[in-house]
N, C-alpha and C positions, 0 to 999 in steps of 0.2 A: 504493500500500500504506500509506504513512504517513497519508494522509487517512482511509483506512478505520479505522486504529487510532485516529485522532483522533476520528472519529465515534463509535466504540465507547466511548472514554473519556468523551466528552462526554455520551453517552446514559446511561451508568452514573452519572456525576456528576449529571445532571438528575434521575435517579431518587432519588438521595440527597437532593437539594434538595426534591423533592416530599415525601419522608418527613419532612424537617426542617420544612417548612411545616405538614404535618399535626400534628406534635408541638407546634409553637408554637400552632396553633389550638386543639388539645385542651387544652393547659395554660393557654390564655388569656394567653400571654406574647408581648410584642412583636408584636401583631397588625398594626400598620402596617408594621413591618419584614418580617413574613412575606409581606405582599402584594408588597413590593418585590423580595425575594429570589426568590420563585417566578417572577417575570417575568424578571429578569436571569439567574438560574441555569439556566432552561430555554431561554432565548433563545440561549445559547452554541452548543449543539448544533444548533439549528434553523438558525442562520446558517452554521455549518460545512457542514451538509448542503446548504443552498441554494448555497453557494459552489461545491460540486462540480458544480453544474449551471449555473454562470455562463455568460453569453453570450460572454464574452471574458476574457482574462487580467486586464484591468483590473477587470472585474466580480467575478472571483474574489478579487482583492486587496481590493476594497471590502467584500465580504461577510465575508472573514476578519478584516478590520480592525474591522468591527462586532462580530464575535464576541470579538475581543480587548478591545474597550471594555466589553462585557457581562461579561467575565471580571473586569476591574478593578472594575467596580461590585459584582459578587458578592463579591469579596474584601473590599471595604469593608463590605458588610452583614454578612458573617461576623464581621469584627473588631468591629463595633458590637454584634452579638448577644452576643459574649463579654464585651466591656467593660461591657455592660448587665446581665451575669450571667443572661442568658436561656439560654445554653448553657455547658457546662463546657469546661475546657481540652482534655480528651481529644477531645471532639467537634469543637471548632474546629480543632484541629491536624490531625485526620484530613481534615476537609473542605478546609482550606487547603492541605494537601499535594496533594490532587487538583486543586484550583483552580489552584495555582501550576504544577503540571506541565502542565496544559492551556495555561496562559498562555505558558510557555516554548516549547512546541511551536508555538503560534500565532505567536509572534514569529519563530521560525525559519522557519516556512512563509511568512509575509508577506515576510520579508527575501529568501528564496530566490526567491519569485515576482517580486519587484521586480528582482532581479538578472537573472532570465531575460528580463525585458522589454527590457533594454539591448542 
């Protein structure tokens, strides 16, 4: 159940990242960062989804850890977009709230899966 909620959250987040990407492209702001954040921000959910079909518990952990790394990268790009004044405080806070929530769930999921391997 928790992974399904995580997949749903990551899918909604990816949709928001796609919209952010479109906004940046249309406004011709931060085009290089737009390319980076679309990759990392949409990769989170793809890796979570793939983890649920892992061949082993170790494969699950590996894919979830990749999703966690992509979340950290997305967080970086969001902060850079704000500091570069390409997005406003309201937008960055909203996106960061979602990103950090996904990050916390991923950390808990990875830790739980590692504990279950023992």
